[in-house]
C-alpha positions as CSV (number, residue, x, y, z in Angstrom):
1,M,98.6,85.1,83.6
2,P,102.5,84.8,83.9
3,E,104.3,86.5,86.7
4,V,107.3,88.7,86.5
5,T,110.3,86.6,87.3
6,V,113.0,88.5,89.3
7,P,116.4,86.9,89.9
8,G,117.4,86.4,93.5
9,Q,113.8,85.7,94.6
10,G,114.1,82.0,94.5
11,L,112.5,81.7,91.1
12,P,114.3,79.6,88.4
13,V,116.0,81.7,85.7
14,D,117.4,80.1,82.5
15,S,121.2,80.0,82.7
16,R,121.4,80.9,79.0
17,Y,119.9,84.4,79.6
18,A,123.2,85.8,80.8
19,A,125.0,85.0,77.6
20,W,122.2,86.3,75.4
21,L,122.0,89.5,77.5
22,A,125.7,90.0,77.2
23,R,125.4,89.9,73.4
24,A,122.5,92.4,73.6
25,L,124.6,94.7,75.8
26,E,127.4,94.5,73.2
27,L,124.9,95.7,70.6
28,A,123.7,98.5,72.9
29,R,127.3,99.7,73.4
30,T,127.9,99.7,69.7
31,A,124.7,101.7,69.2
32,G,125.8,104.2,71.8
33,E,129.1,104.7,70.1
34,A,127.2,105.5,66.9
35,G,125.2,108.2,68.7
36,E,122.0,106.1,69.2
37,V,120.5,105.5,72.6
38,P,122.3,102.4,73.7
39,V,119.7,99.6,73.6
40,G,120.3,96.2,72.1
41,A,118.1,93.1,71.6
42,V,118.6,89.5,70.7
43,L,115.9,87.1,69.4
44,V,116.3,83.5,70.2
45,D,114.4,80.6,68.6
46,P,112.8,77.7,70.6
47,T,116.0,75.6,70.2
48,G,118.2,78.3,71.9
49,Q,119.8,79.7,68.7
50,V,120.1,83.4,68.2
51,V,118.3,84.1,65.0
52,A,118.2,87.9,64.9
53,E,119.7,90.9,66.6
54,G,118.9,94.6,66.8
55,A,120.1,97.9,68.2
56,N,118.5,101.3,68.2
57,A,118.8,102.9,64.8
58,R,116.4,105.8,65.0
59,E,119.1,108.4,64.2
60,A,120.8,106.5,61.4
61,T,117.5,105.6,59.7
62,A,115.4,108.7,60.6
63,D,112.8,106.1,61.6
64,P,110.9,106.7,64.9
65,T,110.1,102.9,65.0
66,A,113.7,101.7,64.7
67,H,114.0,100.6,68.4
68,A,116.2,97.7,69.1
69,E,113.2,95.4,69.7
70,I,111.5,96.3,66.4
71,V,114.7,95.9,64.5
72,A,115.3,92.4,66.0
73,L,111.6,91.3,65.5
74,R,111.7,92.4,61.8
75,A,114.9,90.5,61.2
76,G,113.4,87.5,63.0
77,A,110.3,87.6,60.9
78,R,112.4,87.7,57.7
79,H,114.5,84.8,59.1
80,T,111.5,82.6,59.8
81,G,109.3,83.8,57.0
82,S,106.5,84.6,59.4
83,W,105.4,87.5,61.6
84,R,104.4,85.0,64.2
85,L,107.3,84.0,66.5
86,P,105.8,81.6,69.0
87,G,108.3,79.9,71.3
88,H,110.9,82.6,70.7
89,T,112.6,84.6,73.5
90,L,113.4,88.3,73.1
91,V,116.3,89.5,75.3
92,V,116.6,93.3,75.5
93,T,118.8,95.6,77.6
94,L,116.0,98.0,78.5
95,E,112.4,97.3,79.3
96,P,110.3,97.9,76.2
97,C,108.2,100.9,75.6
98,P,104.5,100.7,74.7
99,M,105.2,100.5,70.9
100,C,107.7,97.7,71.3
101,T,105.5,95.8,73.8
102,G,102.7,95.9,71.3
103,A,105.0,94.4,68.6
104,I,106.2,91.7,71.0
105,L,102.6,90.7,71.8
106,A,101.7,90.8,68.1
107,A,104.6,88.6,67.2
108,R,103.5,86.1,69.9
109,I,106.9,86.1,71.7
110,E,106.9,83.6,74.5
111,T,109.5,85.0,76.9
112,L,110.8,88.5,77.3
113,V,114.1,88.9,79.2
114,I,114.9,92.5,80.4
115,G,118.3,93.8,81.5
116,A,117.0,96.9,83.2
117,W,113.7,98.5,84.0
118,D,112.7,101.7,82.4
119,P,111.1,103.9,85.0
120,K,110.1,106.6,82.5
121,A,108.5,104.6,79.6
122,G,108.6,100.9,80.5
123,A,105.5,98.9,79.5
124,C,106.3,95.5,80.9
125,G,105.9,96.0,84.6
126,S,107.3,99.3,85.7
127,V,105.3,102.3,84.4
128,W,102.7,100.2,82.6
129,D,102.2,96.4,82.3
130,L,100.9,95.9,78.7
131,A,102.7,92.7,78.5
132,R,100.4,91.0,81.0
133,D,97.2,93.1,80.6
134,P,94.3,90.7,81.0
135,R,92.6,92.3,78.0
136,A,95.5,91.3,75.7
137,T,95.1,88.5,73.2
138,H,98.5,87.1,74.0
139,F,100.6,86.9,77.2
140,V,104.4,87.0,77.4
141,E,106.4,85.7,80.4
142,V,108.5,88.6,81.6
143,V,111.9,88.0,83.2
144,G,112.9,91.3,84.7
145,A,116.0,93.2,85.7
146,L,118.7,90.6,85.1
147,D,121.5,93.1,84.9
148,E,120.3,96.5,86.2
149,P,123.8,97.8,87.0
150,G,125.3,96.8,83.6
151,C,122.4,97.7,81.3
152,G,121.3,100.7,83.3
153,G,124.9,101.9,83.6
154,V,125.4,102.0,79.9
155,L,122.3,104.2,79.5
156,R,123.3,106.5,82.5
157,E,126.8,106.9,81.0
158,F,125.4,107.7,77.6
159,F,123.1,110.4,78.9
160,Q,125.6,111.9,81.3
161,A,128.0,112.3,78.4
162,R,125.3,114.0,76.4
163,R,124.4,116.4,79.2
164,G,128.1,117.3,79.6
């Protein structure tokens, strides 16, 4: 079973992750400006090309499943013509919830890169660890907390402004 990779602990981290996470953070900021919880996601194919993007769109679509990860996975499936996305990497600003983790596993995503942990609803190593549950039919490599200050900061600012 794959281990969670944490930067700064001597484990190798793909140098491309930072650029992909920066794009996901741009998407998150745009979502926040539109009144959505600021979470962004980028789907990368096995060659390193970004093939789909997503941002939270629950308010705009009145769809409880319109999380950034789901939006990106749906776009990626349309792009490839298959719901199976083996070899793909999903880069997301916030650790996925149980629903999104289930979709990631179902899509056969190879690597999940997380900007910040979600201590309230995370399902990839913080609150739950569905991504690496030994009972699952698929396992995903989890690379965690690449930009906790940046990704977590966008969320903190968003909710502080809402609380006034």
